[in-house]
C-alpha positions as CSV (number, residue, x, y, z in Angstrom):
1,M,139.5,67.6,123.2
2,K,137.6,67.9,126.4
3,H,136.3,71.2,127.6
4,G,137.0,72.9,124.2
5,D,140.8,72.8,124.6
6,D,142.4,74.1,121.4
7,L,145.8,72.5,120.8
8,T,146.5,73.8,117.3
9,D,149.2,76.2,118.7
10,K,150.6,73.9,121.3
11,R,154.2,72.6,120.9
12,C,156.0,69.9,122.7
13,A,158.3,71.4,125.4
14,R,161.0,68.8,124.6
15,C,161.1,68.6,120.7
16,H,159.2,71.8,119.9
17,Q,157.1,70.0,117.3
18,P,153.3,70.5,117.3
19,V,151.7,68.1,119.9
20,T,149.7,65.2,118.7
21,L,147.9,62.4,120.5
22,P,148.9,60.8,122.7
23,M,150.3,63.7,124.8
24,V,151.1,64.6,128.4
25,Y,150.5,67.8,130.3
26,R,152.9,68.3,133.2
27,D,153.8,71.4,135.2
28,G,152.2,73.7,132.7
29,L,153.9,72.2,129.6
30,W,152.7,69.9,126.8
31,F,154.8,66.9,125.7
32,H,154.4,64.0,123.3
33,T,154.1,60.9,125.4
34,K,157.3,59.5,124.0
35,C,159.2,62.8,124.6
36,F,158.0,62.8,128.2
37,S,158.9,59.2,128.9
38,D,162.3,59.6,127.2
39,G,163.0,62.7,129.2
40,A,162.0,61.0,132.4
41,R,164.3,58.1,131.6
42,Q,167.2,60.4,130.9
43,L,166.6,62.3,134.1
44,S,166.5,59.1,136.1
45,N,169.7,57.9,134.5
46,A,171.5,61.2,135.2
47,T,170.4,61.1,138.8
48,R,171.6,57.6,139.2
49,L,175.0,58.5,137.7
50,A,175.3,61.6,139.8
51,K,174.6,59.6,143.0
52,A,177.2,57.0,141.9
53,L,179.8,59.7,141.4
54,E,179.1,61.2,144.9
55,E,179.9,57.9,146.7
56,P,183.5,57.5,147.7
57,A,185.3,54.6,146.1
58,S,185.5,51.7,148.5
59,S,188.9,50.6,147.2
60,P,191.2,51.7,144.4
61,H,191.2,49.8,141.1
62,P,193.5,46.8,141.6
63,H,195.7,47.8,138.6
64,A,195.7,51.5,139.4
65,A,199.4,51.4,140.4
66,S,200.4,50.1,137.0
67,Y,198.9,53.2,135.3
68,M,201.2,55.6,137.1
């Protein structure tokens, strides 16, 4: 590793397994590249869903009356 970094004790912040190459260092935490990209994708999807739930429905479901 560059600058004598010793990664023998480092663990992935997402899966808690020892980090191996390729890896990502973000906000003081080590991640496997796949763990980081999977987490980023999940966060993006959760954000998208949360925004969709905040928006008021433009019109009720056309068959909503039949369910009551």
